[in-house]
C-alpha atoms as an extended CHARMM CRD file, in Angstrom:
* protein
*
       137  EXT
         1         1  MET       CA             -0.2270000000        0.1580000000        0.3960000000  PROA      1               0.0000000000
         2         2  GLY       CA              1.5250000000        3.8040000000       -1.0820000000  PROA      2               0.0000000000
         3         3  ASP       CA              1.9740000000        6.2390000000        1.5790000000  PROA      3               0.0000000000
         4         4  VAL       CA             -1.1820000000        8.3120000000        0.0880000000  PROA      4               0.0000000000
         5         5  ALA       CA             -2.8870000000        5.7580000000        0.1840000000  PROA      5               0.0000000000
         6         6  ILE       CA             -2.2050000000        5.6570000000        3.9750000000  PROA      6               0.0000000000
         7         7  LEU       CA             -2.9670000000        8.6790000000        4.8820000000  PROA      7               0.0000000000
         8         8  ARG       CA             -5.7570000000        8.8240000000        3.4460000000  PROA      8               0.0000000000
         9         9  ALA       CA             -7.0280000000        5.8000000000        5.1860000000  PROA      9               0.0000000000
        10        10  GLU       CA             -5.9750000000        7.5570000000        8.6750000000  PROA      10              0.0000000000
        11        11  GLY       CA             -8.5450000000       10.6360000000        7.6740000000  PROA      11              0.0000000000
        12        12  ALA       CA             -5.7150000000       12.6560000000        6.2730000000  PROA      12              0.0000000000
        13        13  PRO       CA             -6.7140000000       15.3680000000        3.8350000000  PROA      13              0.0000000000
        14        14  VAL       CA             -4.9380000000       14.0830000000        0.7330000000  PROA      14              0.0000000000
        15        15  VAL       CA             -5.8950000000       14.7220000000       -3.1230000000  PROA      15              0.0000000000
        16        16  GLY       CA             -4.4680000000       14.3510000000       -6.0200000000  PROA      16              0.0000000000
        17        17  SER       CA             -3.8350000000       17.3780000000       -8.6090000000  PROA      17              0.0000000000
        18        18  PRO       CA             -2.7170000000       18.4080000000      -11.6150000000  PROA      18              0.0000000000
        19        19  GLN       CA              0.3470000000       18.9290000000       -9.9740000000  PROA      19              0.0000000000
        20        20  GLY       CA              0.9250000000       15.8430000000       -7.5040000000  PROA      20              0.0000000000
        21        21  TYR       CA             -0.5250000000       15.1610000000       -4.7180000000  PROA      21              0.0000000000
        22        22  ARG       CA             -1.8200000000       17.6530000000       -1.7170000000  PROA      22              0.0000000000
        23        23  LEU       CA             -2.4210000000       18.0720000000        2.1490000000  PROA      23              0.0000000000
        24        24  LEU       CA             -6.0640000000       20.0730000000        2.4510000000  PROA      24              0.0000000000
        25        25  GLU       CA             -5.0050000000       22.8840000000        5.1180000000  PROA      25              0.0000000000
        26        26  PRO       CA             -7.4220000000       22.8850000000        7.5020000000  PROA      26              0.0000000000
        27        27  LEU       CA            -10.0740000000       26.5940000000        8.0660000000  PROA      27              0.0000000000
        28        28  GLY       CA             -8.7690000000       29.1880000000       10.0900000000  PROA      28              0.0000000000
        29        29  ALA       CA            -10.0100000000       28.6720000000       13.7360000000  PROA      29              0.0000000000
        30        30  ASP       CA            -10.6530000000       32.4890000000       13.4830000000  PROA      30              0.0000000000
        31        31  GLY       CA            -13.5550000000       31.3480000000       10.6610000000  PROA      31              0.0000000000
        32        32  GLN       CA            -12.1140000000       34.2300000000        8.3560000000  PROA      32              0.0000000000
        33        33  ALA       CA            -11.1320000000       32.2330000000        5.9310000000  PROA      33              0.0000000000
        34        34  GLY       CA            -13.8830000000       29.5380000000        4.1890000000  PROA      34              0.0000000000
        35        35  THR       CA            -15.0880000000       27.6790000000        0.8360000000  PROA      35              0.0000000000
        36        36  ALA       CA            -17.2800000000       28.6930000000       -1.5740000000  PROA      36              0.0000000000
        37        37  VAL       CA            -19.0690000000       27.0520000000       -4.2230000000  PROA      37              0.0000000000
        38        38  LEU       CA            -19.0720000000       29.0680000000       -7.2130000000  PROA      38              0.0000000000
        39        39  ALA       CA            -20.9730000000       28.3270000000      -10.4500000000  PROA      39              0.0000000000
        40        40  VAL       CA            -20.0800000000       29.8190000000      -13.9790000000  PROA      40              0.0000000000
        41        41  LYS       CA            -20.4420000000       29.2550000000      -17.5700000000  PROA      41              0.0000000000
        42        42  HSD       CA            -18.0260000000       30.3200000000      -20.2960000000  PROA      42              0.0000000000
        43        43  ASP       CA            -16.4690000000       28.6900000000      -23.2480000000  PROA      43              0.0000000000
        44        44  ARG       CA            -12.7720000000       27.2250000000      -23.6870000000  PROA      44              0.0000000000
        45        45  ARG       CA            -11.4230000000       30.4610000000      -24.4530000000  PROA      45              0.0000000000
        46        46  ARG       CA            -12.4520000000       32.3530000000      -21.4370000000  PROA      46              0.0000000000
        47        47  THR       CA            -11.1550000000       29.9600000000      -19.4320000000  PROA      47              0.0000000000
        48        48  ARG       CA             -7.4130000000       31.9350000000      -18.6640000000  PROA      48              0.0000000000
        49        49  THR       CA             -9.8950000000       34.2120000000      -17.6340000000  PROA      49              0.0000000000
        50        50  GLU       CA            -11.8070000000       32.5210000000      -15.0840000000  PROA      50              0.0000000000
        51        51  LEU       CA             -9.1790000000       31.3910000000      -13.7980000000  PROA      51              0.0000000000
        52        52  LEU       CA             -7.0070000000       34.7770000000      -12.7380000000  PROA      52              0.0000000000
        53        53  ALA       CA            -10.2960000000       36.5870000000      -11.4920000000  PROA      53              0.0000000000
        54        54  LEU       CA            -10.1760000000       33.2290000000       -8.6780000000  PROA      54              0.0000000000
        55        55  VAL       CA             -6.3370000000       33.4490000000       -7.7140000000  PROA      55              0.0000000000
        56        56  ASP       CA             -5.7110000000       37.0090000000       -8.4200000000  PROA      56              0.0000000000
        57        57  HSD       CA             -7.9310000000       37.7030000000       -5.1250000000  PROA      57              0.0000000000
        58        58  GLY       CA             -6.6800000000       35.0740000000       -2.7900000000  PROA      58              0.0000000000
        59        59  ILE       CA             -8.9360000000       32.2670000000       -4.1640000000  PROA      59              0.0000000000
        60        60  THR       CA             -7.9410000000       28.8080000000       -4.1760000000  PROA      60              0.0000000000
        61        61  VAL       CA            -10.0460000000       26.9180000000       -6.5220000000  PROA      61              0.0000000000
        62        62  LEU       CA            -10.0940000000       23.5180000000       -5.4600000000  PROA      62              0.0000000000
        63        63  ASP       CA            -11.9220000000       21.5160000000       -7.9950000000  PROA      63              0.0000000000
        64        64  VAL       CA            -14.2390000000       21.4780000000      -10.9740000000  PROA      64              0.0000000000
        65        65  VAL       CA            -17.9650000000       19.8450000000      -10.9540000000  PROA      65              0.0000000000
        66        66  VAL       CA            -20.0850000000       19.5330000000      -13.4680000000  PROA      66              0.0000000000
        67        67  GLU       CA            -23.4940000000       17.1370000000      -13.7470000000  PROA      67              0.0000000000
        68        68  HSD       CA            -23.5330000000       14.4720000000      -16.4380000000  PROA      68              0.0000000000
        69        69  PRO       CA            -26.4700000000       12.9330000000      -17.5860000000  PROA      69              0.0000000000
        70        70  LEU       CA            -25.3490000000        9.0210000000      -17.2320000000  PROA      70              0.0000000000
        71        71  TYR       CA            -23.0840000000        9.3450000000      -14.7890000000  PROA      71              0.0000000000
        72        72  GLY       CA            -23.8680000000       12.4820000000      -12.2250000000  PROA      72              0.0000000000
        73        73  GLU       CA            -21.3600000000       14.1230000000      -10.8960000000  PROA      73              0.0000000000
        74        74  LEU       CA            -18.3540000000       14.0740000000      -12.0180000000  PROA      74              0.0000000000
        75        75  ARG       CA            -15.7560000000       15.8880000000      -10.1930000000  PROA      75              0.0000000000
        76        76  ALA       CA            -11.2400000000       17.0960000000      -10.5650000000  PROA      76              0.0000000000
        77        77  ASN       CA             -9.1610000000       18.3950000000       -8.5620000000  PROA      77              0.0000000000
        78        78  LEU       CA             -7.5540000000       20.9470000000       -9.2660000000  PROA      78              0.0000000000
        79        79  MET       CA             -6.0800000000       22.7280000000       -6.5620000000  PROA      79              0.0000000000
        80        80  LEU       CA             -4.7060000000       26.8060000000       -8.1830000000  PROA      80              0.0000000000
        81        81  SER       CA             -4.0520000000       29.3850000000       -6.2120000000  PROA      81              0.0000000000
        82        82  SER       CA             -1.6510000000       31.1150000000       -7.8460000000  PROA      82              0.0000000000
        83        83  ARG       CA             -1.0050000000       32.4470000000      -11.6200000000  PROA      83              0.0000000000
        84        84  GLU       CA              1.2320000000       30.2930000000      -11.8690000000  PROA      84              0.0000000000
        85        85  ASP       CA             -0.2170000000       27.0430000000      -11.4560000000  PROA      85              0.0000000000
        86        86  VAL       CA             -3.3710000000       28.4680000000      -13.4360000000  PROA      86              0.0000000000
        87        87  GLU       CA             -0.5230000000       28.8680000000      -16.2640000000  PROA      87              0.0000000000
        88        88  ARG       CA              0.9390000000       25.4350000000      -15.6720000000  PROA      88              0.0000000000
        89        89  PHE       CA             -2.9170000000       24.3160000000      -15.5990000000  PROA      89              0.0000000000
        90        90  LEU       CA             -3.4270000000       26.2550000000      -19.4870000000  PROA      90              0.0000000000
        91        91  GLU       CA              0.1130000000       24.8170000000      -20.4230000000  PROA      91              0.0000000000
        92        92  SER       CA             -1.0160000000       21.0690000000      -20.0940000000  PROA      92              0.0000000000
        93        93  LEU       CA             -4.7770000000       22.0610000000      -21.7400000000  PROA      93              0.0000000000
        94        94  GLN       CA             -3.0660000000       23.2070000000      -24.8620000000  PROA      94              0.0000000000
        95        95  ASP       CA              0.0440000000       20.5800000000      -25.1620000000  PROA      95              0.0000000000
        96        96  GLY       CA             -2.4160000000       17.8580000000      -24.6310000000  PROA      96              0.0000000000
        97        97  LYS       CA             -5.0270000000       16.2540000000      -26.0340000000  PROA      97              0.0000000000
        98        98  ALA       CA             -7.7670000000       16.0900000000      -23.2620000000  PROA      98              0.0000000000
        99        99  GLU       CA            -11.0400000000       18.7580000000      -23.4670000000  PROA      99              0.0000000000
       100       100  LEU       CA            -12.0480000000       20.4330000000      -20.1500000000  PROA      100             0.0000000000
       101       101  LEU       CA            -15.4190000000       18.8460000000      -17.9170000000  PROA      101             0.0000000000
       102       102  SER       CA            -17.3230000000       21.9060000000      -19.0090000000  PROA      102             0.0000000000
       103       103  ALA       CA            -17.0940000000       20.5990000000      -22.5900000000  PROA      103             0.0000000000
       104       104  LEU       CA            -19.6310000000       18.0780000000      -21.3170000000  PROA      104             0.0000000000
       105       105  THR       CA            -22.5710000000       20.3950000000      -19.8310000000  PROA      105             0.0000000000
       106       106  GLY       CA            -22.2310000000       23.6460000000      -22.6980000000  PROA      106             0.0000000000
       107       107  GLY       CA            -19.2360000000       25.1770000000      -20.6030000000  PROA      107             0.0000000000
       108       108  VAL       CA            -21.3250000000       24.7770000000      -17.1340000000  PROA      108             0.0000000000
       109       109  HSD       CA            -19.7650000000       24.3610000000      -13.8630000000  PROA      109             0.0000000000
       110       110  LEU       CA            -19.2960000000       24.3760000000      -10.2980000000  PROA      110             0.0000000000
       111       111  HSD       CA            -16.0610000000       25.7770000000       -8.7340000000  PROA      111             0.0000000000
       112       112  THR       CA            -15.0060000000       24.4820000000       -5.1720000000  PROA      112             0.0000000000
       113       113  VAL       CA            -13.0330000000       27.0410000000       -4.0470000000  PROA      113             0.0000000000
       114       114  ARG       CA            -10.9770000000       28.0410000000       -1.0710000000  PROA      114             0.0000000000
       115       115  ALA       CA            -11.1060000000       31.8920000000        0.4560000000  PROA      115             0.0000000000
       116       116  PRO       CA             -8.3610000000       33.1420000000        2.9450000000  PROA      116             0.0000000000
       117       117  SER       CA            -11.7440000000       36.3790000000        3.7720000000  PROA      117             0.0000000000
       118       118  PRO       CA            -15.5640000000       36.8040000000        3.1740000000  PROA      118             0.0000000000
       119       119  ALA       CA            -14.1150000000       40.2240000000        1.5540000000  PROA      119             0.0000000000
       120       120  LEU       CA            -12.3080000000       38.4750000000       -0.8530000000  PROA      120             0.0000000000
       121       121  LEU       CA            -14.1130000000       36.2140000000       -1.8010000000  PROA      121             0.0000000000
       122       122  GLU       CA            -17.0170000000       38.8850000000       -2.8070000000  PROA      122             0.0000000000
       123       123  ARG       CA            -14.6630000000       40.6550000000       -4.6420000000  PROA      123             0.0000000000
       124       124  ALA       CA            -13.5090000000       37.6320000000       -6.6370000000  PROA      124             0.0000000000
       125       125  ARG       CA            -17.3270000000       36.8390000000       -7.2760000000  PROA      125             0.0000000000
       126       126  ARG       CA            -17.6470000000       40.3050000000       -8.7320000000  PROA      126             0.0000000000
       127       127  ALA       CA            -15.2280000000       40.2720000000      -11.1600000000  PROA      127             0.0000000000
       128       128  LEU       CA            -16.1420000000       37.0120000000      -12.1610000000  PROA      128             0.0000000000
       129       129  SER       CA            -19.6230000000       38.8530000000      -12.7860000000  PROA      129             0.0000000000
       130       130  ASP       CA            -17.9640000000       41.7690000000      -14.6330000000  PROA      130             0.0000000000
       131       131  ALA       CA            -16.5670000000       38.5480000000      -17.3190000000  PROA      131             0.0000000000
       132       132  GLY       CA            -20.0680000000       37.7030000000      -18.0370000000  PROA      132             0.0000000000
       133       133  ILE       CA            -19.1490000000       33.9830000000      -15.8380000000  PROA      133             0.0000000000
       134       134  LEU       CA            -20.5400000000       34.0040000000      -12.4810000000  PROA      134             0.0000000000
       135       135  LEU       CA            -24.2550000000       32.3320000000      -12.9380000000  PROA      135             0.0000000000
       136       136  SER       CA            -25.1660000000       32.5550000000       -9.2040000000  PROA      136             0.0000000000
       137       137  PRO       CA            -24.4750000000       35.4750000000       -6.9930000000  PROA      137             0.0000000000
């Protein structure tokens, strides 16, 4: 059994991502950091705009989720928290023959995000809304 499997079996919050395995940090005890789910819609060309609008506000994009009519919820860990992470992700998208999960749903998808503060999350939402990407307030 691998080390990661042992950690997961012991309850450690380890997730796989395009950057490898990562250990999730617990939420701050002061209640300032938190997670939210954002519903968004855009085509492949707007992926950079979407992701940079989030990470530039200090938001970590934990995952992407789409609702598939046959399989139900499909989720992929992303763990993007910087411009460098976003650029690496986009390079992989360009270099590979893979499509975004949102291609299955006409661009509609969800992101679970982690924000260091409610104010930064609100600014990121506003940036997505201003870009015409955010579906839900």
